[in-house]
DRENKOL-22263 format. One record per residue: chain; y, z, x of N, C-alpha, C in turn. Coordinates in pm, 1 decimal, m for minus. Atoms other than C-alpha are relative to their C-alpha. Layout:
BEGIN
{r 'A' {Y Z X} {Y Z X} {Y Z X}} ...
This chain:
BEGIN
{r 'A' {m135.2 70.4 m90.4} {m1453.1 108.6 m1528.8} {127.9 m31.7 m37.1}} {r 'A' {m152.9 9.8 66.0} {m1110.4 66.3 m1527.7} {15.3 m149.2 26.9}} {r 'A' {m10.2 145.1 m26.1} {m991.2 m308.1 m1585.2} {152.1 m40.2 35.3}} {r 'A' {m142.6 42.6 m41.5} {m665.8 m449.2 m1449.1} {44.5 m177.4 18.3}} {r 'A' {m23.5 136.8 16.4} {m503.1 m797.3 m1481.9} {146.7 m20.5 89.5}} {r 'A' {m94.9 22.9 m73.6} {m244.0 m970.2 m1282.4} {33.7 m160.0 31.6}} {r 'A' {m18.8 140.0 m9.2} {m77.9 m1336.8 m1246.8} {121.4 m72.0 34.4}} {r 'A' {m138.3 101.9 m79.0} {205.0 m1583.9 m1156.6} {85.3 38.3 m46.7}} {r 'A' {m96.3 m13.5 106.8} {550.4 m1491.2 m1265.5} {73.3 m141.2 m15.1}} {r 'A' {m57.7 143.6 65.9} {742.3 m1803.0 m1491.3} {105.7 m12.3 135.8}} {r 'A' {m78.4 72.8 m106.3} {942.3 m1863.7 m1164.6} {m118.6 m54.5 139.8}} {r 'A' {83.8 49.3 m113.7} {633.0 m1962.1 m952.5} {22.2 m132.0 24.9}} {r 'A' {30.1 99.8 m52.6} {622.9 m2262.1 m723.0} {m113.7 4.3 84.3}} {r 'A' {119.3 m20.6 m83.2} {298.7 m2340.9 m590.3} {m0.1 m159.1 99.7}} {r 'A' {m2.4 126.4 m81.8} {231.2 m2588.8 m315.3} {m132.5 m42.5 21.5}} {r 'A' {128.5 42.1 10.3} {m50.0 m2814.5 m273.8} {m67.8 m20.8 170.5}} {r 'A' {64.2 23.1 m149.4} {m296.2 m2820.7 44.8} {m151.3 58.3 m40.6}} {r 'A' {149.8 m7.2 12.1} {m702.2 m2845.9 45.9} {m24.9 143.7 49.8}} {r 'A' {64.7 m115.5 m35.1} {m715.5 m2547.8 228.9} {59.1 150.6 15.3}} {r 'A' {m94.6 m113.5 m8.4} {m485.4 m2271.8 125.0} {m25.1 81.3 m174.5}} {r 'A' {6.2 m69.1 95.8} {m474.4 m2003.5 m161.5} {118.5 60.9 m32.6}} {r 'A' {m121.4 m37.7 47.2} {m121.2 m1955.4 m273.7} {72.8 93.7 m97.2}} {r 'A' {m49.8 m67.1 149.6} {m69.1 m1844.1 m632.9} {m41.7 131.8 22.5}} {r 'A' {24.2 m112.0 19.7} {m270.3 m1525.5 m630.9} {m148.5 35.7 95.1}} {r 'A' {88.3 m62.4 m78.2} {m485.1 m1335.3 m365.7} {m25.2 122.1 m26.0}} {r 'A' {66.7 m119.7 16.5} {m710.7 m1036.3 m473.4} {m60.2 47.5 123.4}} {r 'A' {53.4 m68.4 m118.9} {m789.1 m801.2 m195.0} {m66.2 130.3 m34.5}} {r 'A' {31.2 m155.3 36.6} {m996.0 m472.8 m178.1} {10.8 15.0 168.5}} {r 'A' {m9.7 m39.9 m117.7} {m906.1 m334.0 171.9} {m57.1 129.9 32.1}} {r 'A' {39.1 m128.0 m7.3} {m1064.4 18.6 100.1} {m168.0 m15.1 30.1}} {r 'A' {162.4 32.7 m41.1} {m1445.2 m12.8 286.9} {m55.0 94.1 m117.5}} {r 'A' {122.2 m63.7 91.7} {m1719.3 81.4 17.7} {66.3 m24.8 m107.6}} {r 'A' {m45.3 23.8 171.9} {m1506.1 m14.8 m280.9} {m39.9 m124.7 m43.7}} {r 'A' {m0.7 122.4 50.9} {m1560.6 m292.8 m488.2} {52.2 m46.8 m115.8}} {r 'A' {m79.6 55.2 100.9} {m1377.2 m517.4 m727.4} {m91.6 m134.6 m83.2}} {r 'A' {76.1 122.1 67.0} {m1548.8 m772.3 m992.7} {86.7 m42.5 m96.0}} {r 'A' {m116.2 47.8 73.7} {m1324.4 m1042.3 m1072.3} {m102.2 m38.6 m170.6}} {r 'A' {33.0 27.1 127.0} {m1408.9 m1080.2 m1491.9} {13.3 m133.5 m66.0}} {r 'A' {m50.9 150.4 54.3} {m1204.4 m1381.4 m1585.4} {124.6 m18.4 68.5}} {r 'A' {m80.6 63.1 m60.1} {m953.5 m1608.7 m1468.5} {55.9 m104.7 m112.6}} {r 'A' {m39.8 102.7 96.6} {m733.0 m1855.5 m1621.9} {147.6 m78.8 89.8}} {r 'A' {m95.0 69.5 m51.9} {m457.5 m2131.4 m1529.6} {69.5 m64.3 m118.6}} {r 'A' {m77.3 82.0 96.4} {m218.7 m2340.7 m1709.4} {113.9 m47.5 12.3}} {r 'A' {m118.4 72.2 m8.4} {79.2 m2584.4 m1771.5} {96.7 m17.4 m97.5}} {r 'A' {m92.2 23.4 93.9} {404.7 m2612.7 m1948.6} {140.8 m88.1 54.1}} {r 'A' {m84.9 104.4 m40.8} {562.5 m2921.0 m1817.8} {30.8 m98.4 m100.7}} {r 'A' {m49.6 101.2 95.7} {734.2 m3208.5 m2033.4} {m49.5 m147.9 82.3}} {r 'A' {50.7 114.4 m14.6} {577.5 m3461.6 m1812.9} {m115.2 m1.4 48.7}} {r 'A' {134.3 14.4 m51.1} {211.1 m3562.8 m1723.4} {m37.0 2.0 158.9}} {r 'A' {33.4 m22.4 m146.3} {112.5 m3417.4 m1351.7} {m141.9 18.6 m16.7}} {r 'A' {166.0 m14.1 m37.1} {m224.8 m3437.2 m1232.8} {m19.8 129.8 106.1}} {r 'A' {39.0 m142.3 m73.1} {m351.9 m3053.0 m1086.1} {m145.9 m91.8 52.7}} {r 'A' {156.5 m25.4 m47.0} {m654.6 m2985.6 m897.3} {21.0 132.8 59.9}} {r 'A' {20.1 m102.2 m32.4} {m697.0 m2627.9 m855.2} {m123.7 86.3 26.0}} {r 'A' {172.9 m114.5 m21.8} {m991.8 m2380.8 m664.9} {53.3 137.8 8.1}} {r 'A' {8.5 m144.1 1.6} {m1038.2 m2050.1 m651.8} {m143.6 m3.7 110.1}} {r 'A' {67.2 m47.0 m99.1} {m1212.8 m1948.8 m324.0} {m25.4 84.2 90.3}} {r 'A' {4.2 m93.8 m115.7} {m1301.6 m1705.2 m44.2} {94.6 m5.4 98.6}} {r 'A' {m105.9 4.6 m92.9} {m1027.7 m1610.8 166.2} {m50.7 17.7 136.0}} {r 'A' {56.6 m8.6 m100.4} {m1124.1 m1691.4 525.5} {107.8 31.1 154.6}} {r 'A' {m57.1 m21.6 m159.9} {m842.1 m1574.7 761.0} {87.2 114.2 m38.2}} {r 'A' {m78.8 m116.6 47.9} {m592.8 m1281.5 779.9} {150.8 m29.0 m21.1}} {r 'A' {m140.2 52.8 28.5} {m293.9 m1377.1 629.4} {119.0 134.3 m19.0}} {r 'A' {m87.4 m113.9 m5.3} {19.7 m1186.1 667.7} {152.1 m50.6 m69.7}} {r 'A' {m153.6 5.0 94.4} {358.2 m1144.8 526.4} {5.9 44.2 m171.8}} {r 'A' {40.1 m7.4 130.9} {205.6 m1017.2 189.3} {150.3 19.4 m99.2}} {r 'A' {m86.7 m44.3 106.6} {454.3 m1012.6 m148.7} {m82.5 54.5 m113.5}} {r 'A' {50.2 m80.2 84.1} {309.9 m797.3 m422.4} {m2.4 m101.2 m114.3}} {r 'A' {m0.3 20.9 152.9} {203.2 m939.4 m775.9} {m10.8 95.7 m54.4}} {r 'A' {8.4 m129.3 104.8} {238.7 m707.7 m1062.2} {m125.8 m0.8 m35.1}} {r 'A' {155.6 m3.9 29.8} {m79.0 m585.1 m1150.8} {36.4 103.4 m122.9}} {r 'A' {6.6 m99.0 142.6} {m109.8 m417.4 m1541.4} {m136.0 40.4 m3.5}} {r 'A' {132.8 m67.5 33.4} {m378.6 m165.2 m1578.1} {m25.8 m11.3 m180.4}} {r 'A' {48.8 m19.5 136.3} {m598.4 m189.0 m1902.6} {m25.1 151.2 m37.3}} {r 'A' {81.5 m141.5 37.3} {m708.5 151.3 m1887.6} {138.0 82.5 42.0}} {r 'A' {m69.7 m61.7 m21.3} {m426.1 412.1 m1912.4} {m17.8 112.6 112.3}} {r 'A' {23.4 m105.3 m116.9} {m384.5 671.8 m1608.5} {m82.1 m54.3 107.2}} {r 'A' {45.1 46.7 m116.5} {m536.2 464.3 m1369.8} {46.2 m82.6 129.8}} {r 'A' {m58.3 121.1 m136.7} {m442.2 285.5 m1004.3} {m105.1 m84.8 43.9}} {r 'A' {100.3 110.5 m48.9} {m611.0 m20.5 m900.5} {m16.2 41.7 167.4}} {r 'A' {25.5 m10.4 m142.2} {m763.2 10.9 m534.3} {28.7 m147.4 26.4}} {r 'A' {m7.6 154.2 m50.0} {m747.9 m401.1 m517.7} {161.7 m1.8 1.0}} {r 'A' {m176.6 80.8 7.9} {m384.1 m581.9 m456.9} {m29.8 m120.7 m29.5}} {r 'A' {m27.6 161.0 23.5} {m267.2 m918.5 m565.2} {104.5 2.3 84.3}} {r 'A' {m132.5 24.1 m56.4} {m35.0 m1072.8 m347.7} {m3.1 m147.8 15.3}} {r 'A' {m20.9 173.6 m77.0} {108.9 m1433.8 m214.6} {32.2 47.7 124.4}} {r 'A' {m29.3 m16.9 m130.0} {147.2 m1434.1 161.8} {94.3 m76.8 58.8}} {r 'A' {m103.0 115.1 m123.7} {424.6 m1600.7 411.6} {m64.6 m84.3 62.5}} {r 'A' {97.1 188.3 m40.9} {144.6 m1789.3 600.7} {m141.1 65.5 m116.4}} {r 'A' {84.5 35.0 134.4} {m67.2 m1889.7 331.0} {m147.3 51.4 51.4}} {r 'A' {171.8 m46.2 m10.3} {m451.3 m1753.8 281.3} {m72.0 m90.0 4.4}} {r 'A' {62.1 129.9 m29.5} {m671.5 m1994.6 403.8} {m142.1 25.2 m77.7}} {r 'A' {142.7 m2.6 25.8} {m998.6 m2103.7 247.7} {m39.6 m129.4 56.3}} {r 'A' {18.9 141.7 m63.8} {m1214.8 m2383.1 366.7} {m38.4 m120.5 m98.6}} {r 'A' {m28.7 110.8 102.0} {m1185.2 m2734.6 195.8} {m125.2 0.7 m92.7}} {r 'A' {95.0 26.6 67.9} {m1444.0 m2793.5 m62.0} {m119.0 95.0 m19.2}} {r 'A' {65.8 m84.2 49.3} {m1586.0 m2480.8 m72.9} {24.1 141.2 m62.5}} {r 'A' {m61.0 m79.7 114.9} {m1495.0 m2328.4 m381.9} {m88.7 80.8 m87.2}} {r 'A' {43.2 m88.5 92.9} {m1615.2 m2042.0 m625.3} {17.1 m86.2 m161.5}} {r 'A' {m22.2 39.5 119.3} {m1449.7 m2273.1 m890.7} {120.9 m102.9 7.9}} {r 'A' {m107.9 101.8 m65.4} {m1231.6 m2597.6 m862.4} {m5.8 m80.5 m143.1}} {r 'A' {m14.8 71.0 114.1} {m1085.7 m2787.2 m1179.6} {136.6 m100.0 1.1}} {r 'A' {m96.2 87.3 18.2} {m877.9 m3099.2 m1247.1} {50.0 16.2 m118.5}} {r 'A' {m57.7 m42.1 101.2} {m622.1 m3058.3 m1508.1} {142.2 m61.4 5.2}} {r 'A' {m125.3 77.5 25.9} {m291.4 m3196.4 m1659.5} {78.8 94.7 m41.0}} {r 'A' {m154.9 m97.9 3.5} {38.7 m2997.1 m1614.6} {70.6 m7.5 m144.2}} {r 'A' {m80.0 20.6 132.5} {158.6 m3135.6 m1960.6} {m77.0 94.7 m119.0}} {r 'A' {66.6 m64.9 164.2} {0.8 m2857.2 m2213.1} {m119.5 41.6 86.4}} {r 'A' {110.0 m8.5 m52.0} {m308.1 m2860.4 m1980.8} {m53.1 149.5 20.9}} {r 'A' {35.0 m136.8 m52.6} {m515.4 m2533.2 m1872.7} {m117.7 43.4 m58.8}} {r 'A' {104.4 m84.6 60.5} {m798.9 m2293.3 m1974.2} {0.3 108.6 103.5}} {r 'A' {54.1 m93.6 m47.7} {m988.4 m1993.5 m1897.5} {m131.0 9.2 13.2}} {r 'A' {161.2 27.3 m32.5} {m1305.5 m1915.5 m1765.8} {m38.8 163.2 15.7}} {r 'A' {81.5 m134.9 m21.3} {m1487.0 m1543.7 m1854.9} {m145.9 m6.7 41.8}} {r 'A' {96.9 3.9 m102.0} {m1751.7 m1476.6 m1599.3} {m113.4 54.2 m100.0}} {r 'A' {110.5 m121.3 73.4} {m2116.1 m1365.6 m1767.9} {0.8 115.7 69.6}} {r 'A' {17.1 m132.3 m19.3} {m2219.3 m1032.4 m1756.7} {m83.6 m25.1 117.5}} {r 'A' {132.6 40.9 m84.9} {m2412.1 m1010.1 m1421.8} {38.5 m124.3 125.2}} {r 'A' {m44.7 90.7 m62.3} {m2213.2 m1316.9 m1268.0} {136.2 m2.7 68.0}} {r 'A' {m140.5 m52.9 m32.1} {m1878.4 m1168.6 m1185.1} {m2.0 m33.2 166.6}} {r 'A' {m25.6 28.4 m156.5} {m1720.7 m1290.3 m850.7} {m10.1 158.7 36.9}} {r 'A' {m35.4 m110.3 m61.7} {m1744.3 m954.2 m615.5} {107.1 m11.6 124.5}} {r 'A' {m79.9 m39.1 m121.8} {m1478.1 m830.4 m363.9} {m11.6 110.5 38.7}} {r 'A' {25.0 m144.3 m61.5} {m1587.7 m581.0 m146.8} {114.8 27.3 112.7}} {r 'A' {m85.6 m31.6 m117.7} {m1376.4 m357.2 90.6} {m35.2 m19.9 121.2}} {r 'A' {m26.5 4.7 m167.1} {m1261.7 m435.8 447.5} {100.0 m64.1 26.0}} {r 'A' {m129.8 29.1 m45.1} {m999.2 m530.6 654.4} {41.2 m139.6 m35.1}} {r 'A' {m15.5 137.7 27.1} {m800.0 m859.5 582.4} {m55.5 m98.1 86.8}} {r 'A' {81.4 105.4 m78.9} {m990.6 m1139.5 720.6} {m153.9 m17.2 23.3}} {r 'A' {141.2 m28.2 47.1} {m1314.4 m954.1 631.4} {m88.4 m77.5 m86.7}} {r 'A' {121.8 90.8 89.7} {m1597.7 m1160.6 476.3} {m17.5 55.7 m128.4}} {r 'A' {45.0 m52.1 140.1} {m1606.1 m1128.1 87.8} {134.1 110.2 m44.3}} {r 'A' {m38.7 m70.8 27.3} {m1286.8 m894.0 112.5} {133.0 m38.4 m74.2}} {r 'A' {m121.9 111.3 53.6} {m1045.8 m1179.8 m61.3} {m39.7 m95.8 m81.0}} {r 'A' {27.5 124.0 64.4} {m1073.1 m1411.7 m324.9} {145.6 m55.2 m43.5}} {r 'A' {m125.8 68.4 25.7} {m768.2 m1667.3 m386.9} {0.7 m122.2 m82.1}} {r 'A' {m24.3 142.6 80.2} {m618.4 m1968.7 m612.0} {71.0 m63.5 42.0}} {r 'A' {m86.7 87.2 m54.8} {m456.3 m2241.7 m487.3} {m3.2 m164.1 m64.5}} {r 'A' {5.6 117.0 68.9} {m354.9 m2586.7 m594.5} {m30.4 m102.5 156.5}} {r 'A' {55.7 104.4 m92.7} {m569.8 m2913.4 m379.2} {153.3 m99.8 m18.5}} {r 'A' {m78.9 103.6 m3.0} {m298.7 m3139.0 m557.2} {98.1 71.0 m121.5}} {r 'A' {m29.5 m42.0 85.4} {m21.2 m3041.1 m786.1} {137.3 92.0 53.3}} {r 'A' {m79.3 m70.0 m28.3} {330.3 m2858.2 m715.0} {143.6 15.0 m35.3}} {r 'A' {m81.6 m23.8 84.6} {581.5 m2852.2 m997.6} {29.2 134.7 m14.8}} {r 'A' {m67.7 m136.7 1.4} {827.1 m2552.6 m1000.6} {18.1 26.3 m157.6}} {r 'A' {7.2 m88.6 92.0} {803.5 m2299.8 m1286.3} {m71.8 m98.1 m100.4}} {r 'A' {74.9 72.2 111.1} {555.5 m2524.3 m1464.5} {m157.0 39.5 m24.2}} {r 'A' {141.3 m65.0 26.3} {223.8 m2364.1 m1385.1} {m28.5 128.3 m9.7}} {r 'A' {39.9 m127.4 m23.5} {78.2 m2047.3 m1398.5} {m176.3 57.4 16.2}} {r 'A' {130.2 m27.4 m2.6} {m255.0 m1845.5 m1317.5} {m20.6 131.3 6.6}} {r 'A' {30.3 m211.8 18.7} {m419.5 m1497.7 m1390.9} {m131.0 20.0 30.1}} {r 'A' {130.5 m73.3 m37.2} {m688.5 m1288.5 m1296.8} {m50.1 123.2 m82.9}} {r 'A' {38.7 m105.7 15.9} {m873.1 m1015.7 m1440.0} {m110.3 85.4 47.4}} {r 'A' {90.3 m81.6 m78.2} {m1102.8 m756.1 m1249.6} {m15.0 135.0 m47.9}} {r 'A' {36.7 m111.0 6.9} {m1292.4 m460.5 m1270.1} {m21.4 100.5 99.2}} {r 'A' {35.4 m80.6 m105.6} {m1315.0 m153.2 m1028.5} {m65.4 134.1 m45.3}} 
């Protein structure tokens, strides 16, 4: 299977909300297709100590006005089926029903999780707002400009 990665640009400014995923949303729109999240990461590069709480969750609404994130192919000559976006109308998730939630410090904090074989997060193809067609990341607390970053790697 081909692997791809995407992340937030160095000019990214998150917003904090308990029920939105505004950093990255991985979407598979083609019915019958599957993407598996293999790894995700987060990190900070601030000169001040700022508490952040970040969550990865399934998207529960039909977000609109997408802005594409750059996708890098780890396999030459392949094109991803999935897309990575942010949305003008934020992608929504249910508060405290997350796949992963982490409290961390923007002053050099961060980390990465490699999901175990067989334990990957599956994103199955369907229209926007279809259950399981999107996974996103957003901050519950923390919104400093140009100081945090988020990324993910998946296979199709």
